[in-house]
C-alpha positions in Angstrom: 0.0 0.1 0.1 2.8 2.6 1.0 4.6 1.4 -2.4 1.1 2.2 -4.2 1.0 5.7 -2.5 4.3 6.8 -3.4 3.1 6.0 -6.8 0.2 8.0 -6.9 1.6 10.7 -5.6 4.9 10.7 -7.2 2.6 10.6 -11.1 0.2 13.2 -10.1 2.4 15.4 -8.1 3.4 18.9 -9.8 7.1 18.9 -11.9 9.3 20.1 -9.3 11.0 21.7 -11.8 8.5 23.9 -12.2 9.7 24.9 -9.0 7.4 24.2 -6.3 6.8 27.8 -4.3 4.2 27.3 -1.6 2.2 24.7 0.3 -0.4 24.6 2.4 -2.3 22.4 4.7 -6.2 22.0 5.4 -6.5 20.4 8.4 -10.3 20.9 8.1 -10.6 19.3 5.1 -6.9 17.1 5.5 -6.2 18.7 2.2 -2.6 19.3 0.5 -3.1 22.7 -1.6 0.7 22.9 -3.8 0.6 26.5 -6.0 3.9 25.7 -8.7 5.3 28.8 -9.8 7.0 30.1 -13.4 6.3 28.5 -16.9 2.9 27.5 -15.7 1.7 28.5 -12.9 -0.8 25.8 -11.2 -2.6 24.9 -8.4 -3.1 21.1 -6.7 -5.0 19.9 -4.2 -4.2 16.3 -2.8 -4.3 13.8 -0.1 -1.8 13.7 1.9 -3.4 10.4 3.4 -3.3 8.3 0.3 -1.9 10.5 -2.4 -4.8 10.8 -4.7 -4.9 14.4 -6.3 -8.3 15.9 -5.6 -8.2 19.4 -8.0 -5.7 20.7 -10.4 -5.8 23.9 -12.5 -3.4 25.4 -14.7 -4.1 28.7 -13.7 -1.5 31.0 -16.5 -4.6 32.2 -17.9 -6.0 33.9 -15.0 -2.6 36.0 -14.5 -2.5 39.5 -16.5 -0.6 41.0 -18.6 2.1 42.4 -16.7 3.1 39.1 -15.6 6.8 38.5 -14.3 9.0 35.2 -13.4 7.7 33.6 -10.6 4.4 35.6 -10.5 3.3 33.8 -7.2 5.1 35.8 -4.2 2.7 34.2 -1.2 -0.3 32.2 0.3 -2.4 31.7 2.9 -5.2 29.5 3.4 -8.7 29.8 5.1 -9.8 26.5 5.9 -13.2 27.0 7.5 -13.7 29.6 4.5 -12.3 27.1 2.0 -10.3 29.7 0.3 -6.9 30.2 -1.2 -5.1 33.5 -1.1 -2.0 34.1 -3.6 -0.4 37.5 -3.6 0.5 37.7 -7.5 3.0 40.0 -9.1 1.0 40.3 -12.2 -0.2 44.0 -12.2 1.6 47.0 -11.3 2.4 47.2 -7.9 0.6 43.4 -7.2 -3.0 41.9 -5.9 -4.2 39.1 -4.1 -6.0 36.3 -6.2 -8.6 34.1 -4.2 -9.4 30.7 -5.4 -12.7 28.5 -4.0 -12.0 24.8 -3.6 -13.5 24.4 -7.1 -9.7 26.1 -8.3 -11.5 28.8 -9.7 -10.6 32.4 -8.9 -13.4 33.9 -7.2 -12.2 37.5 -6.7 -9.1 39.5 -6.5 -8.4 42.4 -3.3 -5.5 44.6 -2.9 -4.7 45.7 -6.1 -1.8 48.1 -6.7 -0.9 47.9 -3.0 2.8 46.3 -3.3 1.4 43.4 -1.3 4.6 40.8 -0.8 3.3 38.6 2.1 0.1 37.2 3.1 -1.3 34.9 6.3 -4.4 34.2 7.3 -5.6 34.6 11.1 -7.7 32.2 12.4 -8.2 33.8 15.8 -10.0 36.7 13.9 -10.5 35.1 10.7 -9.0 37.6 8.9 -6.4 37.9 6.6 -3.3 39.9 7.0 -1.5 41.5 3.8 1.9 43.0 4.2 2.5 46.0 1.7 6.1 46.9 1.3 6.1 51.2 -0.6 9.5 50.9 -2.1 8.9 55.2 -3.0 11.2 56.8 -1.5 10.5 57.7 2.2 7.4 55.4 2.2 6.8 53.1 4.9 5.1 49.4 5.0 1.4 48.6 6.7 -0.6 45.7 7.1 -3.9 45.3 5.8 -6.2 43.4 7.8 -9.4 42.3 5.7 -12.3 40.6 7.7 -13.4 37.2 6.2 -11.1 38.2 3.5 -13.3 40.5 1.8 -11.9 44.9 1.3 -15.2 45.9 2.9 -14.0 47.5 6.1 -10.0 47.3 5.4 -8.4 48.6 8.1 -4.7 49.1 8.7 -1.9 48.8 10.4 1.2 51.7 10.7 4.6 49.2 10.5 6.3 52.8 12.2 9.6 51.4 11.2 12.8 54.2 11.1 13.9 55.2 7.3 17.4 53.8 8.4 15.9 50.5 8.6 15.1 48.0 5.5 11.2 47.1 4.5 10.0 44.1 6.1 9.3 41.2 3.1 7.7 38.2 5.3 4.6 38.2 7.4 3.7 35.3 10.4 0.6 35.6 12.6 0.6 33.5 16.0 -2.6 31.8 17.5 -3.5 34.0 19.5 -3.5 37.3 17.0 0.6 38.2 17.9 1.6 39.5 14.2 5.6 39.4 13.1 7.4 40.8 10.1 10.5 40.1 9.3 13.1 41.9 7.3 16.8 41.4 6.2 18.5 41.5 9.5 15.2 42.4 11.9 12.2 40.9 13.6 9.3 43.1 14.5 6.6 42.0 16.5 
């Protein structure tokens, strides 16, 4: 059985030459989500127990005109809501594409907001998005989207000194504590 599972997983798994960029585990439905990047951006859903493929979809057609190499920058998963959020660099300033469990794009959020990292906060049911503005003198901020929707968007300024490099990664703990990291510093 184990050999068969490995064979199924190997046969149905993403081509690792495609650079499996991001993984997320859905502990509610016991599914593994993988997003491959570069030439043929693809979303995969697999059963980690038996290795079977649940869904697969090339999302290249969902990406917009200014797509860069490696367009998927980050992902976040709302297991209870059945939504996968992808930070993509396919428009000026990036955006967050939203996919449902059928692997269909259902929304586009924070267009042009220079989102570099995203996380799902289970404690508040919110999508958190780190923006690292690149303009001179600009500061980064965190967008908080309750239920993953832009209605009622809240902003948290980072208050990072101008001599510090802007953070590029965001994480949230089980109590809702936020962490951002730059090249040499972690802030809470």
